[in-house]
LUMVO-93874 format. One line per field, with one value per atom (N, C-alpha, C): x, y, z; residue number from 1; chain. Coordinates in Angstrom, 1 decimal, always signed. Layout:
BEGIN
X = X|...
Y = Y|...
Z = Z|...
marba = NUM|...
drentor = A|...
//
This chain:
BEGIN
X = -10.0|-9.8|-8.4|-8.1|-6.7|-6.0|-4.7|-3.9|-4.0|-4.9|-5.1|-3.8|-3.5|-2.3|-2.4|-1.2|-1.1|-0.6|-1.3|-1.0|-0.2|+1.1|+1.9|+1.7|+1.0|+0.6|+1.8|+2.6|+3.7|+4.7|+6.0|+7.1|+7.8|+7.8|+8.5|+9.7|+10.7|+12.0|+12.3|+11.8|+11.9|+13.1|+13.9|+14.9|+14.6|+13.9|+13.6|+12.2|+11.2|+9.8|+9.3|+8.2|+7.5|+6.5|+6.8|+6.0|+5.9|+5.0|+5.0|+6.3|+6.7|+8.0|+8.2|+7.1|+7.3|+7.6|+7.7|+8.0|+9.5|+10.4|+11.8|+12.4|+13.2|+13.8|+15.3|+16.0|+17.4|+17.8|+16.9|+17.1|+17.6|+17.2|+17.6|+19.0|+19.2|+20.5|+20.9|+22.0|+22.5|+22.6|+21.9|+22.0|+20.9|+20.2|+19.1|+17.8|+17.0|+15.7|+14.7|+13.4|+12.4|+12.5|+12.4|+12.6|+11.4|+10.2|+9.0|+7.8|+7.0|+5.7|+4.6|+3.6|+2.5|+1.3|+0.8|-0.2|-1.4|-2.5|-3.7|-4.9|-6.1|-7.3|-7.6|-8.4|-8.9|-9.5|-9.2|-9.8|-9.2|-8.1|-7.6|-6.7|-6.2|-5.4|-3.9|-3.7|-2.4|-1.7|-2.4|-1.9|-1.5|-2.4|-2.2|-0.9|-0.7|+0.4|+1.7|+1.6|+2.8|+3.3|+2.4|+2.9|+3.4|+2.8|+3.3|+4.8|+5.0|+6.3|+7.3|+6.9|+7.8|+8.3|+7.4|+7.7|+8.6|+8.3|+9.0|+10.4|+10.5|+11.7|+12.5|+12.1|+12.8|+12.9|+11.7|+11.6|+10.7|+10.8|+10.0|+8.7|+7.5|+6.3|+5.9|+5.4|+4.8|+3.4|+2.4|+1.0|+0.7|-0.3|-0.7|-1.0|-0.4|-0.5|-1.9|-2.5|-3.8|-3.8|-2.8|-2.8|-3.7|-4.8|-5.9|-6.5|-5.7|-6.0|-7.3|-7.7|-8.9|-10.1|-9.9|-11.0|-11.4|-10.4|-10.7|-11.2|-10.8|-11.3|-12.8|-13.2|-14.6|-15.4|-14.9|-15.6|-15.6|-14.5|-14.5|-15.6|-15.8|-16.8|-18.2|-18.5|-19.8|-19.9|-18.8|-18.8|-17.5|-17.5|-16.2|-15.5|-16.3|-15.6|-15.0|-15.7|-15.2|-13.9|-13.8|-12.7|-11.6|-11.8|-10.9|-9.4|-9.2|-7.9|-7.1|-7.7|-7.0|-6.7|-7.7|-7.4|-6.2|-6.2|-5.1|-3.8|-3.7|-2.4|-2.0|-2.9|-2.6|-2.0|-2.7|-2.1|-0.8|-0.6|+0.6|+1.8|+1.6|+2.7|+3.0|+2.0|+2.3|+2.9|+2.5|+3.1|+4.6|+4.9|+6.3|+7.1|+6.6|+7.4|+7.6|+6.5|+6.6|+7.6|+7.6|+8.5|+9.9|+10.2|+11.6|+12.0|+11.2|+11.5|+11.8|+10.9|+11.1|+12.3|+12.7|+13.9|+15.1|+15.2|+16.4|+16.6|+15.6|+15.8|+16.4|+16.2|+16.7|+16.2|+15.1|+14.6|+13.0|+12.4|+11.0|+10.1|+9.0|+8.0|+6.7|+6.1|+5.1|+3.8|+2.7|+1.4|+1.1|+1.0|+0.9|+2.1|+2.3|+3.3|+3.0|+3.8|+3.6|+3.6|+4.2|+4.2|+2.9|+2.0|+0.6|-0.4|+0.1|-0.8|-1.4|-0.7|-1.3|-2.4|-2.6|-3.7|-5.0|-5.1|-6.3|-6.4|-5.3|-5.4|-5.9|-5.4|-5.8|-7.3|-7.7|-9.2|-10.0|-9.6|-10.4|-10.4|-9.3|-9.3|-10.3|-10.3|-11.2|-12.7|-13.1|-14.5|-14.9|-13.9|-14.3|-14.3|-13.8|-13.7|-12.5|-11.5|-10.4|-10.4|-10.3|-10.2|-8.9|-8.8|-7.5|-6.4|-6.8|-5.9|-5.4|-6.3|-5.9|-5.0|-5.3|-4.5|-3.1|-3.0|-1.7|-0.8|-1.4|-0.7|-0.2|-1.2|-0.8|+0.4|+0.3|+1.3|+2.7|+2.7|+4.0|+4.6|+3.7|+4.2|+4.8|+4.0|+4.4|+5.7|+5.9|+7.2|+8.4|+8.2|+9.3|+9.6|+8.6|+8.8|+9.5|+9.1|+9.6|+11.0|+11.5|+12.9|+13.8|+13.3|+14.2|+14.0|+13.3|+13.0|+13.4|+13.8|+14.1|+12.8|+12.6|+11.6|+12.0|+11.0|+11.3|+12.0|+12.7|+13.2|+12.2|+11.0|+10.0|+8.6|+7.7|+6.3|+5.5|+4.7|+3.8|+2.4|+1.9|+0.5|-0.5|-1.3|-2.4|-3.5|-3.7|-4.7|-6.0|-7.1|-8.4|-9.3|-10.4|-11.4|-12.1|-12.7|-13.5|-14.6|-15.3|-16.4|-15.9|-14.7|-14.2|-13.7|-13.1|-12.7|-13.9|-15.0|-16.2|-16.8|-16.7|-17.2|-16.4|-15.1|-14.3|-14.5|-14.7|-14.9|-16.2|-17.2|-18.5|-18.4|-17.6|-17.4|-16.8|-15.7|-15.1|-15.8|-16.7|-17.7|-17.3|-16.3|-15.9|-17.0|-17.5|-18.6|-18.4|-17.3|-17.0|-17.0|-16.4|-16.4|-17.7|-18.5|-19.9|-20.8|-20.5|-21.3|-20.9|-19.9|-19.4|-20.0|-20.5|-21.1|-20.2|-20.7|-19.9|-19.2|-19.8|-19.1|-17.8|-17.7|-16.4|-15.3|-15.6|-14.6|-14.3|-15.3|-15.0|-14.1|-14.3|-13.4|-12.0|-11.9|-10.6|-9.9|-10.6|-10.0|-9.4|-10.1|-9.6|-8.3|-8.2|-7.0|-5.9|-6.1|-5.1|-4.5|-5.4|-4.9|-4.1|-4.5|-3.8|-2.4|-2.4|-1.1|-0.1|-0.5|+0.5|+0.8|+0.2|+0.6|+1.8|+2.1|+3.2|+4.1|+4.1|+5.0|+6.4|+7.3|+8.7|+9.7|+9.2|+10.1|+9.9|+10.4|+10.3|+8.9|+8.2|+6.8|+6.5|+5.9|+5.4|+3.8|+3.1|+1.7|+1.1|+0.3|-0.3|-1.8|-2.3|-3.8|-4.3|-5.0|-5.5|-7.0|-7.6|-9.1|-9.6|-8.9|-9.4|-8.4|-7.7|-6.7|-7.2|-6.9|-7.2|-6.0|-5.0|-3.7|-3.8|-4.9|-5.2|-5.7|-6.6|-7.3|-6.5|-5.8|-5.1|-3.6|-3.0|-1.5|-0.8|-1.3|-0.6|-0.6|-1.7|-1.8|-0.7|-0.6|+0.4|+1.8|+2.1|+3.4|+3.8|+2.9|+3.3|+3.5|+2.6|+2.8|+4.1|+4.4|+5.6|+6.8|+6.8|+7.9|+8.1|+7.0|+7.1|+7.7|+7.3|+7.9|+9.3|+9.6|+11.0|+11.9|+11.5|+12.4|+12.7|+11.7|+11.9|+12.7|+12.4|+13.1|+14.6|+14.9|+16.3|+17.0|+16.3|+17.0|+17.4|+16.6|+16.9|+17.9|+17.9|+18.8|+20.1|+20.1|+21.2|+21.2|+20.0|+19.9|+20.5|+20.9|+21.5|+20.9|+21.1|+20.6|+21.4
Y = -18.6|-20.0|-20.5|-21.7|-22.2|-22.0|-21.6|-21.3|-19.9|-19.1|-17.8|-17.0|-16.2|-15.4|-14.3|-14.0|-12.9|-11.7|-10.7|-9.5|-8.5|-8.3|-7.3|-6.0|-5.0|-3.8|-2.9|-2.7|-1.7|-2.0|-1.9|-1.8|-0.5|+0.3|+1.6|+1.7|+2.3|+2.5|+4.0|+4.8|+6.2|+6.7|+7.6|+8.2|+9.7|+10.3|+11.7|+12.0|+12.2|+12.4|+13.6|+14.2|+15.2|+14.4|+14.6|+13.8|+14.6|+14.2|+14.9|+14.9|+16.0|+16.2|+15.3|+14.9|+14.1|+12.7|+12.2|+10.8|+10.5|+11.5|+11.2|+11.5|+10.5|+10.7|+10.4|+10.7|+10.5|+9.1|+8.4|+7.1|+7.0|+5.9|+5.7|+5.1|+4.0|+3.4|+3.1|+3.7|+3.6|+2.1|+1.8|+0.4|-0.5|-0.1|-0.9|-0.4|-1.2|-0.8|-1.9|-1.5|-2.5|-3.0|-4.3|-5.0|-4.8|-5.1|-5.1|-4.6|-3.7|-3.4|-3.8|-4.5|-4.8|-3.9|-3.2|-2.2|-2.4|-1.8|-1.9|-1.7|-1.7|-1.4|-2.4|-2.0|-2.9|-4.1|-5.3|-6.5|-7.2|-6.6|-7.1|-8.3|-8.6|-9.8|-9.4|-8.2|-7.8|-8.7|-9.0|-9.8|-11.2|-11.7|-13.1|-13.1|-12.1|-12.1|-11.8|-11.0|-10.7|-12.0|-12.9|-14.1|-15.1|-15.1|-15.9|-15.5|-14.2|-13.7|-14.0|-13.8|-14.1|-15.5|-16.4|-17.8|-18.1|-17.6|-17.9|-17.2|-16.0|-15.2|-15.1|-15.8|-15.8|-14.4|-13.8|-12.5|-12.5|-11.5|-11.4|-10.6|-11.2|-10.5|-9.5|-8.4|-7.4|-7.1|-7.5|-7.2|-5.7|-5.2|-3.8|-3.6|-2.5|-2.3|-1.7|-2.3|-1.7|-1.5|-0.9|-0.5|+0.7|+0.4|+1.4|+1.3|+1.8|+1.6|+2.3|+3.3|+4.1|+3.8|+2.7|+2.3|+3.4|+4.1|+5.3|+4.9|+3.8|+3.4|+3.1|+2.4|+2.1|+3.4|+4.3|+5.6|+6.4|+6.4|+7.1|+6.8|+5.5|+5.0|+5.5|+5.8|+6.2|+7.7|+8.4|+9.9|+10.4|+10.6|+10.7|+12.1|+13.2|+14.5|+14.6|+14.0|+14.1|+13.3|+12.1|+11.2|+11.1|+11.7|+11.5|+11.9|+13.1|+13.6|+12.8|+12.6|+11.7|+10.3|+9.8|+8.4|+8.4|+9.4|+9.4|+9.7|+10.5|+10.8|+9.6|+8.9|+7.6|+6.6|+6.4|+5.4|+5.8|+7.1|+7.6|+7.3|+7.6|+7.4|+5.9|+5.0|+3.6|+3.1|+3.6|+3.1|+3.5|+4.7|+5.2|+4.2|+3.9|+3.0|+1.6|+1.1|-0.2|-0.2|+0.9|+1.0|+1.1|+1.8|+1.8|+0.4|-0.3|-1.7|-2.6|-2.5|-3.3|-2.9|-1.6|-1.1|-1.7|-1.7|-2.2|-3.7|-4.4|-5.9|-6.1|-5.2|-5.3|-6.6|-7.1|-8.3|-8.4|-7.3|-7.2|-7.1|-7.8|-7.5|-7.1|-5.9|-5.3|-5.2|-5.3|-5.0|-3.6|-2.7|-1.3|-0.7|+0.6|+1.2|+2.7|+3.4|+4.8|+5.6|+5.1|+5.8|+5.9|+5.0|+5.1|+5.7|+6.1|+6.8|+8.1|+8.9|+10.1|+9.9|+8.7|+8.4|+8.7|+8.2|+8.3|+9.8|+10.4|+11.8|+12.7|+12.6|+13.5|+13.3|+12.0|+11.8|+12.4|+12.3|+12.8|+14.4|+15.0|+16.4|+16.8|+16.1|+16.5|+16.4|+15.4|+15.2|+16.0|+16.6|+17.4|+16.7|+15.4|+14.8|+15.4|+15.9|+16.6|+18.1|+19.0|+20.4|+20.7|+21.8|+22.2|+22.4|+23.0|+23.2|+21.9|+20.9|+19.6|+18.9|+19.0|+18.4|+19.0|+20.4|+21.0|+20.5|+20.3|+19.7|+18.3|+17.5|+16.1|+16.1|+17.0|+17.0|+17.4|+18.4|+18.8|+17.6|+16.9|+15.8|+14.7|+14.4|+13.4|+13.7|+14.9|+15.3|+15.1|+15.5|+15.3|+13.9|+13.0|+11.6|+11.0|+11.3|+10.6|+11.1|+12.2|+12.5|+11.5|+10.6|+9.6|+8.2|+8.1|+6.8|+6.8|+5.5|+5.3|+4.6|+4.9|+4.1|+2.6|+1.7|+0.3|+0.1|-1.0|-1.4|-1.5|-2.1|-2.3|-2.2|-1.6|-1.6|-2.4|-3.4|-4.2|-3.7|-3.1|-2.5|-3.5|-4.1|-5.0|-4.2|-4.0|-3.2|-4.0|-3.4|-4.0|-2.8|-3.0|-2.0|-1.8|-0.6|-0.3|-1.3|-1.7|-2.6|-4.0|-4.4|-5.6|-5.5|-4.4|-4.2|-4.2|-3.6|-3.6|-5.0|-5.8|-7.2|-8.0|-7.8|-8.6|-8.1|-6.8|-6.3|-6.9|-6.9|-7.5|-9.0|-9.6|-11.1|-11.5|-10.7|-11.1|-10.7|-9.7|-9.5|-9.0|-8.1|-7.5|-6.4|-6.5|-5.6|-4.1|-3.6|-2.1|-1.8|-2.7|-2.4|-2.5|-3.5|-3.7|-2.5|-1.7|-0.5|+0.7|+0.6|+1.7|+1.7|+2.9|+3.0|+2.8|+2.4|+2.1|+3.3|+4.5|+5.8|+6.0|+5.6|+5.7|+4.9|+3.6|+2.7|+3.2|+3.7|+4.2|+5.4|+6.3|+7.4|+7.0|+6.1|+5.6|+5.0|+4.2|+3.7|+4.8|+5.9|+7.0|+7.5|+7.7|+8.2|+7.3|+6.0|+5.0|+5.1|+5.2|+5.3|+6.6|+7.7|+8.9|+8.8|+8.2|+8.1|+7.4|+6.2|+5.4|+5.9|+6.9|+7.6|+8.5|+8.8|+9.8|+9.2|+7.9|+7.3|+7.4|+7.9|+8.2|+7.0|+5.8|+4.7|+3.6|+2.4|+1.3|+0.6|+0.4|+0.0|-1.1|-2.1|-3.2|-3.3|-3.0|-3.0|-4.3|-5.0|-6.3|-6.1|-6.4|-6.5|-7.7|-7.5|-8.6|-8.8|-8.2|-8.3|-9.7|-10.6|-11.9|-13.0|-12.6|-13.5|-14.0|-15.2|-15.8|-16.6|-16.0|-16.7|-17.5|-17.6|-18.5|-19.8|-19.7|-20.9|-21.6|-20.8|-21.3|-21.2|-22.4|-22.5|-21.7|-21.8|-21.2|-19.7|-19.1|-17.6|-17.3|-18.1|-17.8|-17.9|-18.9|-19.1|-17.9|-17.5|-16.4|-15.1|-14.8|-13.5|-13.5|-14.6|-14.7|-14.6|-15.2|-15.1|-13.7|-13.0|-11.6|-10.7|-10.9|-10.1|-10.5|-11.8|-12.2|-11.6|-11.7|-11.2|-9.7|-8.9|-7.4|-7.1|-7.8|-7.6|-7.9|-9.1|-9.5|-8.6|-8.1|-7.1|-5.8|-5.4|-4.2|-4.4|-5.6|-5.8|-6.6|-7.1|-8.0|-9.4|-9.7|-11.0|-11.1|-9.9|-9.9|-8.8|-8.9|-7.9|-7.9
Z = -14.5|-14.9|-14.8|-14.5|-14.4|-15.7|-15.5|-16.7|-17.2|-16.7|-17.2|-17.1|-18.1|-18.1|-17.0|-16.4|-15.5|-16.4|-16.4|-17.3|-16.5|-16.8|-16.2|-17.0|-16.4|-17.1|-17.3|-16.3|-16.5|-15.4|-15.8|-14.8|-15.0|-14.0|-14.1|-13.3|-13.9|-13.2|-13.3|-12.4|-12.5|-11.6|-12.2|-11.4|-11.2|-12.1|-11.9|-12.5|-11.6|-12.0|-11.2|-11.7|-10.9|-10.0|-8.7|-7.7|-6.4|-5.5|-4.2|-3.5|-3.0|-2.4|-1.2|-0.5|+0.7|+0.5|-0.8|-1.0|-0.8|-0.9|-1.0|+0.4|+0.9|+2.2|+2.1|+3.3|+3.4|+3.9|+4.5|+5.0|+6.4|+7.1|+8.5|+8.6|+7.9|+8.0|+6.5|+6.1|+4.8|+4.3|+3.2|+2.7|+3.2|+4.2|+4.7|+4.2|+3.6|+3.0|+3.1|+3.0|+2.8|+1.4|+1.3|+0.0|-1.0|-0.5|-1.3|-0.5|-1.1|-0.5|-1.5|-1.0|-1.8|-1.5|-2.5|-2.2|-3.2|-2.9|-3.7|-2.8|-3.5|-2.8|-1.7|-0.8|+0.3|-0.3|+0.2|-0.2|-1.4|-2.0|-3.3|-3.1|-1.9|-1.7|-1.3|-0.8|-0.4|+0.6|+1.7|+2.8|+2.4|+1.6|+1.1|+0.2|-0.7|-1.5|-0.7|+0.3|+1.2|+1.8|+2.3|+2.9|+1.8|+0.7|-0.4|-0.8|-1.0|-1.3|-0.2|+1.0|+2.1|+2.1|+1.8|+1.8|+0.6|-0.6|-1.8|-1.9|-1.4|-1.5|-0.3|+0.8|+2.0|+2.6|+2.7|+3.3|+4.6|+5.3|+6.6|+6.3|+6.5|+6.2|+7.3|+6.9|+7.8|+7.3|+8.1|+7.7|+8.0|+7.4|+7.6|+9.1|+9.6|+11.1|+11.4|+12.5|+12.9|+14.4|+14.9|+16.3|+16.5|+17.1|+17.2|+18.6|+19.6|+21.0|+21.3|+20.6|+20.9|+20.0|+19.2|+18.3|+17.3|+16.8|+16.0|+14.6|+14.0|+12.7|+12.8|+13.8|+13.9|+14.1|+15.0|+15.2|+14.0|+13.2|+11.9|+11.0|+10.8|+9.8|+10.2|+11.5|+11.9|+12.2|+12.3|+12.5|+11.9|+10.6|+9.9|+10.1|+10.1|+10.3|+11.7|+12.7|+14.1|+14.3|+13.7|+14.0|+12.9|+11.8|+10.7|+11.1|+11.6|+11.8|+12.9|+14.1|+15.0|+14.5|+13.8|+13.2|+12.3|+11.4|+10.4|+11.0|+12.0|+12.6|+13.4|+14.0|+14.7|+13.8|+12.7|+11.7|+11.1|+10.9|+10.3|+11.3|+12.6|+13.5|+13.7|+13.7|+13.8|+12.5|+11.4|+10.1|+10.1|+10.6|+10.6|+11.5|+12.6|+13.5|+12.9|+12.2|+11.6|+10.4|+9.6|+8.5|+9.0|+10.1|+10.6|+11.0|+11.7|+12.0|+10.8|+9.8|+8.6|+7.9|+7.8|+7.1|+7.8|+9.1|+9.8|+9.5|+9.3|+9.0|+7.6|+6.7|+5.3|+4.6|+5.1|+4.4|+4.6|+4.5|+4.8|+3.5|+3.5|+2.5|+3.2|+2.8|+3.6|+2.9|+3.7|+3.3|+3.5|+2.4|+2.5|+3.3|+3.3|+4.1|+4.3|+5.0|+5.2|+3.9|+2.9|+1.6|+0.9|+1.3|+0.7|+1.7|+2.8|+3.8|+3.2|+2.5|+1.9|+1.0|+0.4|-0.5|+0.3|+1.5|+2.3|+2.8|+3.2|+3.7|+2.6|+1.4|+0.3|+0.0|+0.0|-0.2|+0.9|+2.1|+3.2|+3.2|+2.7|+2.6|+1.4|+0.3|-0.8|-0.4|+0.3|+0.6|+1.9|+2.6|+3.8|+5.1|+5.1|+6.4|+7.2|+6.5|+7.2|+6.7|+7.6|+7.1|+6.5|+5.8|+5.2|+6.2|+7.4|+8.4|+9.0|+9.2|+9.7|+8.7|+7.4|+6.4|+6.3|+6.5|+6.6|+7.7|+8.9|+10.0|+9.7|+9.1|+8.7|+7.7|+6.7|+5.7|+6.3|+7.2|+7.8|+8.6|+9.3|+10.1|+9.1|+8.1|+7.1|+6.5|+6.1|+5.4|+6.4|+7.6|+8.6|+8.9|+8.9|+9.1|+7.9|+6.7|+5.6|+5.2|+5.8|+5.6|+6.2|+7.1|+7.7|+7.1|+6.0|+5.4|+3.9|+3.5|+2.1|+1.5|+0.2|-0.5|-0.6|-0.6|-0.8|-2.2|-2.3|-3.6|-4.6|-4.3|-5.2|-4.6|-5.3|-4.9|-5.9|-5.5|-6.3|-6.1|-7.2|-7.1|-7.7|-6.9|-7.4|-7.9|-9.2|-9.7|-10.0|-9.5|-9.9|-10.3|-11.0|-11.2|-9.9|-9.8|-8.6|-8.3|-9.3|-9.1|-8.6|-9.0|-8.6|-7.1|-6.8|-5.4|-4.5|-4.9|-4.1|-3.9|-5.0|-5.0|-3.9|-3.9|-3.0|-1.6|-1.4|+0.0|+0.5|-0.3|+0.1|+0.4|-0.4|-0.3|+1.1|+1.5|+2.7|+4.0|+3.9|+4.9|+6.2|+6.3|+7.5|+7.9|+9.1|+9.5|+9.2|+9.6|+9.4|+8.0|+7.1|+5.7|+5.0|+5.5|+4.9|+5.1|+6.1|+6.4|+5.6|+4.8|+4.0|+2.6|+2.2|+0.9|-0.2|-1.4|-2.5|-3.0|-2.9|-3.3|-2.6|-1.4|-0.7|-1.4|-1.7|-2.3|-3.7|-4.5|-5.8|-5.7|-4.8|-4.6|-4.2|-3.3|-2.9|-4.1|-4.9|-6.1|-7.0|-7.2|-8.0|-7.4|-6.1|-5.5|-5.6|-5.5|-5.7|-7.1|-8.1|-9.5|-9.7|-9.1|-9.3|-8.6|-7.4|-6.7|-7.5|-8.1|-8.8|-10.2|-10.7|-11.9|-11.7|-10.4|-10.2|-9.1|-8.8|-7.8|-8.3|-7.5|-8.0|-7.9|-7.3|-7.2|-8.2|-7.9|-8.8|-8.5|-9.6|-9.5|-10.5|-10.0|-10.8|-10.6|-11.7|-11.7|-12.3|-11.5|-12.0|-12.0|-13.2|-13.3|-12.6|-11.5|-10.7|-10.8|-11.8|-11.9|-12.0|-12.8|-13.0|-12.4|-11.4|-10.8|-9.5|-9.2|-7.9|-7.5|-6.9|-6.6|-5.4|-4.7|-3.6|-4.2|-5.1|-5.7|-6.8|-7.6|-8.8|-8.6|-8.6|-8.5|-9.6|-10.8|-11.9|-11.8|-11.3|-11.1|-10.0|-9.0|-7.9|-8.5|-9.3|-9.8|-10.7|-11.6|-12.5|-11.8|-10.8|-10.1|-9.3|-8.6|-7.8|-8.8|-9.9|-10.8|-11.4|-11.7|-12.1|-11.1|-9.8|-8.7|-8.5|-8.5|-8.3|-9.4|-10.6|-11.7|-11.5|-11.2|-11.1|-9.8|-8.7|-7.5|-7.6|-8.2|-8.4|-9.3|-10.3|-11.2|-10.5|-9.5|-8.8|-7.7|-7.1|-6.0|-6.4|-7.6|-8.0|-7.4|-6.8|-6.2|-4.8|-4.3|-2.9|-2.1|-0.8|+0.1|+1.4
marba = 1|1|1|2|2|2|3|3|3|4|4|4|5|5|5|6|6|6|7|7|7|8|8|8|9|9|9|10|10|10|11|11|11|12|12|12|13|13|13|14|14|14|15|15|15|16|16|16|17|17|17|18|18|18|19|19|19|20|20|20|21|21|21|22|22|22|23|23|23|24|24|24|25|25|25|26|26|26|27|27|27|28|28|28|29|29|29|30|30|30|31|31|31|32|32|32|33|33|33|34|34|34|35|35|35|36|36|36|37|37|37|38|38|38|39|39|39|40|40|40|41|41|41|42|42|42|43|43|43|44|44|44|45|45|45|46|46|46|47|47|47|48|48|48|49|49|49|50|50|50|51|51|51|52|52|52|53|53|53|54|54|54|55|55|55|56|56|56|57|57|57|58|58|58|59|59|59|60|60|60|61|61|61|62|62|62|63|63|63|64|64|64|65|65|65|66|66|66|67|67|67|68|68|68|69|69|69|70|70|70|71|71|71|72|72|72|73|73|73|74|74|74|75|75|75|76|76|76|77|77|77|78|78|78|79|79|79|80|80|80|81|81|81|82|82|82|83|83|83|84|84|84|85|85|85|86|86|86|87|87|87|88|88|88|89|89|89|90|90|90|91|91|91|92|92|92|93|93|93|94|94|94|95|95|95|96|96|96|97|97|97|98|98|98|99|99|99|100|100|100|101|101|101|102|102|102|103|103|103|104|104|104|105|105|105|106|106|106|107|107|107|108|108|108|109|109|109|110|110|110|111|111|111|112|112|112|113|113|113|114|114|114|115|115|115|116|116|116|117|117|117|118|118|118|119|119|119|120|120|120|121|121|121|122|122|122|123|123|123|124|124|124|125|125|125|126|126|126|127|127|127|128|128|128|129|129|129|130|130|130|131|131|131|132|132|132|133|133|133|134|134|134|135|135|135|136|136|136|137|137|137|138|138|138|139|139|139|140|140|140|141|141|141|142|142|142|143|143|143|144|144|144|145|145|145|146|146|146|147|147|147|148|148|148|149|149|149|150|150|150|151|151|151|152|152|152|153|153|153|154|154|154|155|155|155|156|156|156|157|157|157|158|158|158|159|159|159|160|160|160|161|161|161|162|162|162|163|163|163|164|164|164|165|165|165|166|166|166|167|167|167|168|168|168|169|169|169|170|170|170|171|171|171|172|172|172|173|173|173|174|174|174|175|175|175|176|176|176|177|177|177|178|178|178|179|179|179|180|180|180|181|181|181|182|182|182|183|183|183|184|184|184|185|185|185|186|186|186|187|187|187|188|188|188|189|189|189|190|190|190|191|191|191|192|192|192|193|193|193|194|194|194|195|195|195|196|196|196|197|197|197|198|198|198|199|199|199|200|200|200|201|201|201|202|202|202|203|203|203|204|204|204|205|205|205|206|206|206|207|207|207|208|208|208|209|209|209|210|210|210|211|211|211|212|212|212|213|213|213|214|214|214|215|215|215|216|216|216|217|217|217|218|218|218|219|219|219|220|220|220|221|221|221|222|222|222|223|223|223|224|224|224|225|225|225|226|226|226|227|227|227|228|228|228|229|229|229|230|230|230|231|231|231|232|232|232|233|233|233|234|234|234|235|235|235|236|236|236|237|237|237|238|238|238|239|239|239
drentor = A|A|A|A|A|A|A|A|A|A|A|A|A|A|A|A|A|A|A|A|A|A|A|A|A|A|A|A|A|A|A|A|A|A|A|A|A|A|A|A|A|A|A|A|A|A|A|A|A|A|A|A|A|A|A|A|A|A|A|A|A|A|A|A|A|A|A|A|A|A|A|A|A|A|A|A|A|A|A|A|A|A|A|A|A|A|A|A|A|A|A|A|A|A|A|A|A|A|A|A|A|A|A|A|A|A|A|A|A|A|A|A|A|A|A|A|A|A|A|A|A|A|A|A|A|A|A|A|A|A|A|A|A|A|A|A|A|A|A|A|A|A|A|A|A|A|A|A|A|A|A|A|A|A|A|A|A|A|A|A|A|A|A|A|A|A|A|A|A|A|A|A|A|A|A|A|A|A|A|A|A|A|A|A|A|A|A|A|A|A|A|A|A|A|A|A|A|A|A|A|A|A|A|A|A|A|A|A|A|A|A|A|A|A|A|A|A|A|A|A|A|A|A|A|A|A|A|A|A|A|A|A|A|A|A|A|A|A|A|A|A|A|A|A|A|A|A|A|A|A|A|A|A|A|A|A|A|A|A|A|A|A|A|A|A|A|A|A|A|A|A|A|A|A|A|A|A|A|A|A|A|A|A|A|A|A|A|A|A|A|A|A|A|A|A|A|A|A|A|A|A|A|A|A|A|A|A|A|A|A|A|A|A|A|A|A|A|A|A|A|A|A|A|A|A|A|A|A|A|A|A|A|A|A|A|A|A|A|A|A|A|A|A|A|A|A|A|A|A|A|A|A|A|A|A|A|A|A|A|A|A|A|A|A|A|A|A|A|A|A|A|A|A|A|A|A|A|A|A|A|A|A|A|A|A|A|A|A|A|A|A|A|A|A|A|A|A|A|A|A|A|A|A|A|A|A|A|A|A|A|A|A|A|A|A|A|A|A|A|A|A|A|A|A|A|A|A|A|A|A|A|A|A|A|A|A|A|A|A|A|A|A|A|A|A|A|A|A|A|A|A|A|A|A|A|A|A|A|A|A|A|A|A|A|A|A|A|A|A|A|A|A|A|A|A|A|A|A|A|A|A|A|A|A|A|A|A|A|A|A|A|A|A|A|A|A|A|A|A|A|A|A|A|A|A|A|A|A|A|A|A|A|A|A|A|A|A|A|A|A|A|A|A|A|A|A|A|A|A|A|A|A|A|A|A|A|A|A|A|A|A|A|A|A|A|A|A|A|A|A|A|A|A|A|A|A|A|A|A|A|A|A|A|A|A|A|A|A|A|A|A|A|A|A|A|A|A|A|A|A|A|A|A|A|A|A|A|A|A|A|A|A|A|A|A|A|A|A|A|A|A|A|A|A|A|A|A|A|A|A|A|A|A|A|A|A|A|A|A|A|A|A|A|A|A|A|A|A|A|A|A|A|A|A|A|A|A|A|A|A|A|A|A|A|A|A|A|A|A|A|A|A|A|A|A|A|A|A|A|A|A|A|A|A|A|A|A|A|A|A|A|A|A|A|A|A|A|A|A|A|A|A|A|A|A|A|A|A|A|A|A|A|A|A|A|A|A|A|A|A|A|A|A|A|A|A|A|A|A|A|A|A|A|A|A|A|A
//
């Protein structure tokens, strides 16, 4: 409903936490970083918010990269054990290249990033789409790539319940997604929640279950203001 409050669940500013070792890197160019990454479940509104933030904060939008020359994502959804590993390696490499480009600009707001890529890989290992040996290869490559990257200044996690994520996925109606069983999305939701309980960087979590920042101007205004406040606190208003 119009005027509904935007509930900011948690803002974390961690300098020393127990977290996966591959999150921390040395950085490509000292002082150049991605400004903001918007993350969350499929269908939650990440791309829309990225473009809103780009407009309001004078940043450059980077949509989630889908360079998939061999149609691996489509093949994966219909034959998961066969295509999981090449698909995940392909996305990892393209996300690395995109994040390097975004970092050099020093003015990017991104829809997902390489730092959330392991969410999917861990899930695929657990359910058996990826063998332990394949996961070990993936993790070794990931660790080597992330040594060259800096965490973004801020991650905005749009949190929704699993059932709400599934409702939005069904509503937008993308054919490949519609063919995926609900259990897949519920499992992905669990891995997202686990990931952001141990994220080692600056994190703003927004409860987006009842928000529609496309339809309601007040929802948009409050979300953007919350992000602006945290981001400017971290960067001092300069970049």
